[in-house]
C-alpha atoms as one frame of an Amber mdcrd trajectory, in Angstrom:
protein
-174.034 -85.793 113.043-171.523 -88.234 111.090-171.839 -91.357 108.399-171.885
 -94.341 110.580-171.031 -97.953 109.121-168.847 -96.743 106.052-165.636 -96.335
 107.814-163.919 -99.155 105.700-166.261 -99.422 102.715-167.902 -96.165 101.503
-165.702 -93.434 102.792-162.276 -94.939 101.787-163.645 -94.993  98.039-165.202
 -91.516  98.262-161.887 -90.142  99.412-160.044 -91.779  96.158-162.364 -90.415
  93.999-162.264 -86.981  95.493-158.551 -86.860  95.255-159.054 -88.004  91.672
-161.292 -85.382  90.877-164.090 -87.353  89.606-167.378 -86.975  89.150-169.204
 -89.622  91.413-172.489 -91.759  91.451-173.439 -93.459  94.584-175.779 -96.572
  93.958-177.614 -97.809  96.868-180.923 -98.632  98.336-183.180 -96.286 100.057
-182.352 -95.232 103.474-178.539 -95.613 102.916-177.295 -92.092 103.767-176.768
 -91.168  99.788-178.291 -87.675 100.446-176.423 -87.541 103.823-173.166 -88.116
 102.151-173.708 -85.434  99.550-174.964 -82.950 101.631-171.483 -83.428 103.939
-169.438 -82.771 101.073-169.196 -78.573 101.366-167.442 -79.229 104.389-164.290
 -79.861 102.222-164.330 -76.521 100.442-162.762 -73.343 101.429-164.721 -71.390
 103.693-165.031 -68.585 101.413-164.141 -67.775  97.649-164.061 -64.540  95.846
-166.249 -63.814  92.770-167.093 -61.071  90.878-170.050 -58.926  92.504-173.456
 -59.489  90.733-171.916 -62.394  88.432-174.528 -65.059  87.887-172.313 -67.811
  87.374-169.721 -67.455  90.503-167.006 -65.985  88.120-163.636 -65.952  89.591
-162.233 -62.413  89.544-158.947 -64.254  88.186-160.146 -66.145  85.646-163.460
 -64.783  84.541-165.872 -67.127  81.877-169.186 -65.227  81.679-170.055 -61.986
  79.274-170.958 -60.092  82.219-167.619 -60.884  84.280-165.426 -60.243  81.596
-167.232 -57.021  80.344-166.858 -55.565  83.936-163.522 -56.604  84.557-162.411
 -54.891  81.164-164.266 -51.797  82.395-163.526 -51.483  85.798-160.104 -53.589
  86.286-158.764 -53.811  89.807-161.712 -51.453  90.994-164.097 -54.242  90.127
-166.206 -55.304  93.111-165.808 -58.521  94.676-168.077 -60.583  96.925-167.232
 -63.550  98.937-169.225 -66.627  98.787-169.421 -68.991 101.699-168.900 -73.012
 101.210-172.802 -73.420 102.206-173.687 -71.527  98.946-171.561 -73.907  96.918
-173.803 -76.823  96.876-176.676 -77.493  94.361-179.256 -80.228  94.491-181.875
 -81.076  92.363-184.298 -84.256  92.649-184.485 -85.753  89.022-188.394 -85.564
  88.113-190.006 -86.211  84.959-190.970 -82.363  84.644-187.174 -81.404  84.778
-186.199 -79.720  81.383-183.125 -78.797  80.128-183.883 -75.231  80.260-183.902
 -75.683  84.131-180.533 -77.602  84.544-178.606 -75.748  81.284-180.448 -72.771
  80.553-182.593 -71.020  77.786-183.193 -67.733  75.830-184.867 -65.197  78.453
-187.180 -62.771  76.448-188.150 -60.753  79.196-184.256 -59.425  79.427-184.013
 -59.089  76.109-186.930 -56.838  76.022-186.132 -55.233  79.182-182.251 -54.515
  78.035-183.250 -54.055  74.463-181.055 -57.004  73.435-180.771 -58.810  70.267
-181.698 -62.808  70.516-177.893 -63.376  68.915-176.456 -61.538  71.796-175.578
 -63.945  74.564-176.469 -61.866  77.346-179.950 -63.004  76.596-179.583 -66.383
  78.138-180.836 -67.512  81.252-178.400 -69.557  82.673-179.851 -73.091  84.442
-178.757 -74.554  87.925-175.810 -76.286  86.270-173.807 -73.236  85.053-174.864
 -71.355  88.015-173.214 -74.107  90.100-169.609 -73.003  88.666-167.120 -73.880
  91.345-169.566 -75.823  93.198-170.699 -79.337  93.789-174.003 -80.301  92.101
-176.210 -83.351  93.027-178.995 -84.965  90.995-180.735 -87.528  93.098-182.430
 -90.439  91.403-180.389 -89.832  88.438-182.240 -92.501  86.391-185.521 -91.013
  86.544-184.454 -87.691  84.491-185.871 -88.160  80.946-183.353 -89.374  78.301
-182.760 -86.179  76.313-182.188 -84.399  79.825-179.256 -87.007  80.359-177.884
 -86.170  76.988-177.868 -82.785  77.817-175.292 -83.573  80.460-173.062 -85.228
  78.273-170.735 -82.299  77.022-170.752 -80.902  80.859-169.353 -84.142  82.074
-166.802 -84.884  79.457-165.865 -81.346  78.129-167.311 -79.442  80.897-168.820
 -76.943  78.508-172.564 -76.216  77.885-174.546 -75.659  74.688-177.825 -73.335
  74.750-179.946 -73.086  71.950-177.753 -71.916  68.896-174.877 -70.256  70.833
-171.507 -71.311  70.500-170.701 -71.055  74.363-167.811 -72.891  75.874-167.842
 -72.133  79.585-165.283 -74.131  81.014-167.344 -74.806  83.952-165.645 -76.026
  87.605-168.025 -78.369  89.107-167.896 -81.245  91.123-170.939 -83.822  90.071
-172.315 -86.246  92.580-175.367 -88.661  91.590-177.425 -90.720  93.528-179.508
 -93.570  92.142-180.977 -97.156  92.823-178.869-100.150  91.530-181.994-101.646
  89.771-182.545 -98.741  87.627-179.038 -97.921  86.776-178.182-100.294  84.423
-178.432-100.650  80.531-181.691-102.555  81.181-182.833 -99.931  83.318-183.465
 -95.890  82.978-179.872 -94.557  82.571-178.455 -93.823  79.255-175.382 -95.684
  78.826-172.971 -92.752  77.396-174.023 -90.938  80.176-172.798 -93.680  82.575
-169.616 -94.024  80.848-168.771 -90.135  81.485-169.262 -90.626  85.601-165.843
 -91.475  86.719-166.375 -93.542  90.043-169.281 -95.418  90.826-169.354 -96.355
  94.753-171.742 -98.580  96.209-173.424 -97.855  99.741-174.688-100.439 101.957
-176.965-101.040 105.043-175.174-101.714 108.391-173.544-104.502 109.020-174.284
-105.555 112.442-176.987-104.439 115.063-174.261-102.456 117.328-173.810 -99.899
 114.026-177.416 -99.795 113.330-178.256 -99.082 116.888-175.857 -96.028 116.835
-177.416 -94.924 113.537-180.804 -94.891 115.290-179.614 -93.172 118.546-178.016
 -90.268 116.460-180.816 -89.815 114.121-184.176 -90.475 116.374-185.258 -87.326
 117.678-187.048 -87.747 121.317-188.774 -85.120 123.203-187.550 -83.560 126.406
-190.161 -85.546 128.351-189.344 -88.683 126.805-185.489 -88.592 127.264-186.002
 -88.043 131.182-188.923 -90.176 132.019-188.978 -92.955 129.488-186.441 -95.573
 130.105-185.174 -97.424 126.989-183.493-100.951 128.054-180.991-102.553 125.931
-183.375-105.625 124.972-185.804-103.653 123.368-183.296-101.259 121.045-181.654
-104.659 120.032-185.110-105.905 119.104-185.796-103.203 117.267-182.843-102.996
 115.388-183.548-106.699 114.533-186.823-106.365 113.278-184.990-104.323 110.273
-182.643-107.118 109.797-185.500-109.852 109.896-187.239-107.437 107.315-184.199
-107.167 105.080-183.833-111.038 104.876-187.705-111.757 104.575-189.187-113.680
 101.812-192.432-111.306 101.898-190.299-108.092 101.281-188.886-106.923  97.846
-184.920-106.799  98.471-184.683-104.835  95.270-186.753-102.092  97.013-184.683
-102.627 100.339-185.791-101.648 104.004-184.369 -98.563 104.684-182.756 -97.222
 107.896-185.435 -95.109 108.595-187.643 -97.889 109.893-185.643 -98.575 113.034
-185.313 -94.846 113.709-189.375 -94.160 113.065-189.953 -97.273 115.365-187.753
 -96.013 117.989-189.819 -92.785 118.307-192.700 -94.638 118.095-191.798 -97.019
 120.994-191.132 -94.031 123.149-194.128 -92.605 122.488-196.143 -95.766 123.081
-194.453 -95.782 126.745-195.126 -92.205 127.602-198.864 -92.681 126.789-198.909
 -95.057 129.210-196.839 -92.791 131.711-199.386 -89.808 130.950-202.398 -92.209
 131.698-201.132 -93.584 134.941-199.953 -90.011 136.012-196.260 -91.814 136.836
-193.204 -89.869 136.791-191.004 -92.904 134.843-191.677 -95.782 133.223-189.456
 -98.496 131.120-190.326 -99.629 127.579-191.960-103.045 127.758-191.798-105.904
 125.427-195.676-105.444 124.725-194.758-101.833 123.871-193.811-103.304 120.531
-197.617-103.121 119.222-196.854 -99.407 118.894-194.389 -99.555 116.387-196.359
-101.349 113.646-197.246 -98.378 111.597-193.583 -97.599 111.464-193.020-101.056
 109.718-196.287-100.973 107.385-195.082 -97.900 106.058-191.332 -98.611 105.308
-191.306-102.079 103.566-192.300-102.811 100.181-194.041-106.315 100.002-193.589
-109.254  97.017-196.846-110.698  96.082-196.907-113.182  98.808-196.430-110.101
 101.520-199.433-108.405  99.776-201.489-111.366 100.085-200.875-111.715 103.463
-201.326-107.962 104.148-198.770-105.534 105.799-200.076-105.637 109.458-199.633
-109.560 109.705-196.015-109.180 107.928-195.495-106.620 110.575-196.414-108.965
 113.360-194.339-111.819 111.660-191.213-109.399 111.703-191.723-108.695 115.273
-192.252-112.325 115.974-188.890-113.430 114.227-187.077-110.615 115.995-188.184
-111.831 119.520-187.224-115.342 118.515-183.721-114.405 117.164-182.956-112.243
 120.323-184.522-115.025 122.625-181.451-117.329 122.335-179.419-114.858 123.681
-180.348-114.673 126.717-182.211-118.190 127.294-181.308-121.629 126.209-182.395
-122.343 122.987-185.776-124.131 122.912-185.288-125.840 119.598-181.828-127.358
 120.849-183.986-128.466 124.132-186.354-130.435 121.856-183.915-131.678 119.439
-181.865-133.272 122.484-184.208-133.729 124.810-182.604-132.134 127.422-184.298
-131.128 130.881-186.460-128.533 129.881-185.440-125.196 132.323-189.076-123.276
 131.049-191.345-126.641 132.344-192.215-125.077 135.700-193.644-122.195 133.694
-195.423-124.389 131.196-197.038-126.704 133.922-198.161-123.495 135.968-200.094
-122.888 132.235-201.048-126.238 131.817-202.925-126.147 134.889-205.644-123.871
 133.680-203.739-120.551 134.759-203.591-117.538 132.644-201.926-114.225 132.555
-203.416-111.198 131.152-201.127-107.992 130.392-202.771-104.845 129.737-200.748
-102.209 127.450-201.574 -99.549 129.982-201.185-101.184 133.008-199.336 -99.294
 135.508-196.146-100.345 137.074-197.658-102.322 140.161-200.201-104.081 137.950
-197.332-105.115 135.462-195.048-106.957 138.395-197.794-108.236 140.164-199.005
-110.131 136.793-195.482-111.519 136.333-194.532-112.178 139.684-197.817-114.790
 139.984-196.328-117.027 137.394-194.426-120.222 139.028-191.039-120.439 137.530
-190.780-117.073 135.804-188.712-115.398 137.976-186.513-117.939 139.005-185.911
-118.612 135.231-184.606-115.133 134.838-182.568-115.276 138.035-180.647-118.421
 136.775-179.592-117.513 133.349-179.367-113.671 133.852-178.233-113.422 137.448
-176.302-109.777 137.057-179.441-108.216 135.611-180.599-104.785 137.321-183.778
-105.326 139.616-185.558-102.835 137.238-184.715-104.788 134.305-185.673-108.288
 135.783-189.544-107.916 135.105-188.564-106.835 131.196-186.864-110.276 130.870
-189.614-112.093 132.761-192.041-110.439 130.143-189.547-111.313 127.308-189.499
-114.879 128.129-193.542-115.110 128.148-193.124-113.944 124.610-190.148-116.108
 123.744-192.100-119.221 124.991-194.820-117.964 122.618-192.949-117.745 119.486
-191.446-121.178 120.239-194.672-122.957 120.842-194.819-123.907 124.164-197.477
-121.144 124.872-200.031-119.106 123.058-201.400-115.885 122.958-204.638-114.297
 122.515-205.570-110.427 121.990-208.202-109.330 124.424-209.426-106.000 124.802
-206.715-103.368 125.773-203.934-106.334 126.173-203.242-109.746 125.173-203.854
-113.084 127.202-201.362-115.784 127.643-202.303-119.415 127.865-201.498-123.021
 127.509-200.804-124.670 123.899-204.081-126.694 124.345-206.428-123.792 124.361
-204.890-123.011 120.798-205.400-126.635 119.775-208.902-126.802 121.140-209.770
-123.143 119.311-208.349-124.384 116.295-210.342-127.723 116.261-213.562-126.173
 116.883-213.189-123.697 114.285-211.543-125.899 111.620-209.042-123.230 111.005
-207.054-120.829 113.048-209.067-117.456 112.661-207.194-116.048 115.453-203.832
-115.952 113.373-206.012-113.901 110.538-207.090-111.457 113.263-204.735-108.566
 112.615-204.277-107.988 116.503-202.894-111.503 116.947-199.415-111.379 118.187
-200.372-108.055 119.486-196.358-107.239 119.265
């Protein structure tokens, strides 16, 4: 696994910070690979390092810092037992939560140790070290740093600046060798947010992460991260068009007025949607007892749960409802991708050019309808599309090089595109949808006084 899309931005800044031996904060919205970057840092460490056997804080045999290690070396000299610590054990990660205490991170007195070993509280051996000193000679990561309580943030001051710790009344000065990395949301990592300003001042390098710059990079991330079963990999065909549509949904969500841009739209959205899409096609495959099936445009109805759970809506979006917003995002994605395959309907209307879609529109205006069921088998699916006048000719005209097996997909895509550009209308029906002419939509609205169908959560089923 690799970090994709940061080659010219985040990674060079990270490399410079590491060479400078800086403590680092990664600032970014959800789903921007901050934790992934942090967890890959141990790969830069030596594979093994020697430590004094039994030491709590990974003491270097040549430069011991703990009382335990110093005493053992003084007692045993060159005979001191040594262990070899693998780099995978030199990484500590802590999620900042309200219940994190100074004792968790720095340490505290251990009354049980004092009683068991009959040690006075004035003896530093009574100290139980926290996660930070136990990460000596290691990488220590705190996720969501602003969520730490202010008093806990203050406890980190000395460690970051002087690289020593203070526990209770002990005059400890342990020269800890720790590389700190923090992650945070830019909204919280400000003076107005939840960060203590002197702590912010002590973090040397601040690196901003970002979402993929284009759909191709986003597709690479999705392909790397999505987990498909063996059946899905072998028996589900995922066309390029559908992959583009999936990524476009995430891009539309990040630009949507209904979605909170401060919260962001995670890269996990297209990853989860990809998995859901494959499962939707697999469900149809199993129902029809087929050996192979291609993902269809109408299968996008199956990714709605992946969208609703991944976007934070602003007030206007909450008023509309998450399901309706998911339909809107899918519709916008179809509109955006449609013009990459067929002429732009808006341009045709504007310049009053000859409409290449007119034959299809006329077929529906003559009272014909097309009903496509979600779980229709391959033969039913093809027959339903083939009966529409001008649809196959449209695909052959503007996509002459398309493979035969993807021709049906583009025919379906053309129908959905014409719906989104208001040449046709689409209605939910039991187990599928029905495509009709635009007059039927106007007639229904005129009878009801409003577009009740639009408020139905099943409208624009994809």
